C-alpha positions as CSV (number, residue, x, y, z in Angstrom):
1,M,195.5,123.0,-41.4
2,F,198.0,126.5,-40.5
3,L,200.4,124.5,-38.3
4,E,200.8,121.7,-40.8
5,A,201.4,124.0,-43.6
6,Q,203.6,125.8,-42.0
7,F,205.6,123.5,-39.5
8,G,205.0,120.4,-42.0
9,A,202.0,117.2,-41.1
10,D,204.5,114.8,-39.1
11,N,205.7,117.9,-36.7
12,I,202.3,118.2,-35.4
13,T,200.5,115.1,-33.3
14,P,197.9,115.4,-31.4
15,I,197.8,115.7,-27.3
16,A,195.6,113.3,-25.1
17,T,195.8,113.8,-22.2
18,P,193.7,117.5,-21.5
19,K,195.1,119.9,-19.2
20,L,194.1,120.6,-15.7
21,S,194.1,123.3,-13.6
22,Q,196.2,123.1,-9.9
23,Q,192.1,124.2,-8.1
24,A,191.2,121.6,-10.1
25,I,194.0,118.8,-9.2
26,L,194.1,119.5,-5.6
27,A,191.2,119.7,-4.5
28,P,189.5,116.0,-4.7
29,A,192.5,115.7,-1.6
30,S,195.6,117.2,0.0
31,P,198.2,116.7,-0.8
32,S,200.4,114.1,2.5
33,T,203.8,113.4,3.3
34,T,203.3,110.2,4.8
35,K,201.1,108.4,1.9
36,E,200.6,104.5,1.6
37,E,200.1,103.0,-1.7
38,S,195.9,102.8,-1.8
39,E,196.0,106.7,-1.5
40,E,198.6,107.1,-4.3
41,E,196.5,104.5,-6.2
42,D,192.9,106.7,-5.3
43,D,195.3,109.4,-6.5
44,E,195.7,108.5,-9.8
45,N,191.9,107.3,-10.3
46,E,190.9,110.3,-8.6
47,L,193.2,112.6,-11.8
48,E,192.5,110.0,-14.4
49,A,188.2,110.1,-13.9
50,L,188.9,114.6,-13.9
51,Q,190.7,113.9,-16.7
52,R,187.8,111.6,-18.3
53,A,185.5,114.7,-17.4
54,E,187.6,117.4,-19.3
55,I,187.9,115.0,-22.6
56,E,183.9,115.0,-22.3
57,R,183.0,118.2,-21.1
58,L,185.9,118.9,-24.1
59,H,184.7,117.0,-27.4
60,K,180.6,118.7,-25.7
61,V,181.8,121.7,-26.6
62,G,183.1,120.2,-30.6
63,I,187.5,120.3,-28.9
64,P,188.1,116.6,-30.6
65,V,191.0,117.0,-28.6
66,P,192.8,118.9,-25.9
67,G,195.4,120.7,-28.1
68,V,198.1,119.5,-30.5
69,E,202.2,119.9,-30.2
70,I,204.8,121.0,-32.5
71,K,208.4,119.7,-32.5
72,V,210.7,121.1,-34.6
73,D,214.1,120.3,-34.5
74,K,214.6,120.5,-30.7
75,M,211.4,123.2,-30.1
76,V,208.8,121.6,-28.9
77,A,204.9,124.2,-28.0
78,K,202.0,123.3,-27.2
79,V,198.4,124.6,-28.4
80,W,195.8,123.9,-26.8
81,L,193.2,123.8,-28.4
82,E,190.1,126.0,-25.7
83,D,191.7,128.6,-25.4
84,L,194.7,129.0,-27.9
85,E,197.5,128.8,-25.6
86,V,200.7,128.4,-27.2
87,E,203.0,126.6,-23.8
88,C,206.4,127.0,-25.7
89,A,210.1,126.9,-23.3
90,N,211.5,128.8,-26.9
91,R,210.9,132.5,-26.2
92,V,211.6,132.8,-30.7
93,F,209.6,129.7,-31.0
94,G,206.5,129.9,-29.7
95,D,206.0,133.6,-30.8
96,R,205.9,132.2,-34.1
97,V,203.3,129.3,-33.2
98,R,200.9,132.2,-31.5
99,A,201.4,134.3,-34.9
100,V,200.4,131.8,-36.9
101,V,197.4,130.6,-34.7
102,E,196.7,134.2,-34.2
103,R,196.7,134.2,-38.7
104,A,194.7,131.3,-38.4
105,V,192.1,132.6,-35.6
106,E,192.0,136.7,-38.4
107,I,190.9,133.7,-41.3
108,T,188.7,131.7,-40.5
109,A,186.9,133.9,-37.2
110,P,184.7,135.3,-40.6
111,L,183.3,132.1,-41.0
112,W,182.0,131.2,-38.2
113,Q,179.7,134.6,-37.4
């Protein structure tokens, strides 16, 4: 609600694909320079399985979507809801989004204690 109030509801969209750590991506199979099509399909299936498992884990802890994406003009920021990490190529816009997220946490944190 804080992000919608600051940036507009039309500029906020949920992120459906979870962010996976590089370790989780590389653990099932090591990369090969000469992959066949079946190996590539296996890698895609493993990635989809990892993403499904991550979505299920997030749902179990009460997080409905992995994150939200905020677009204003050509600037894009992603807020990952589990750790409230903000990713943004534009430093100033990223700082603005971070400030809104931090303020929202300050205001709502007492409600959860």
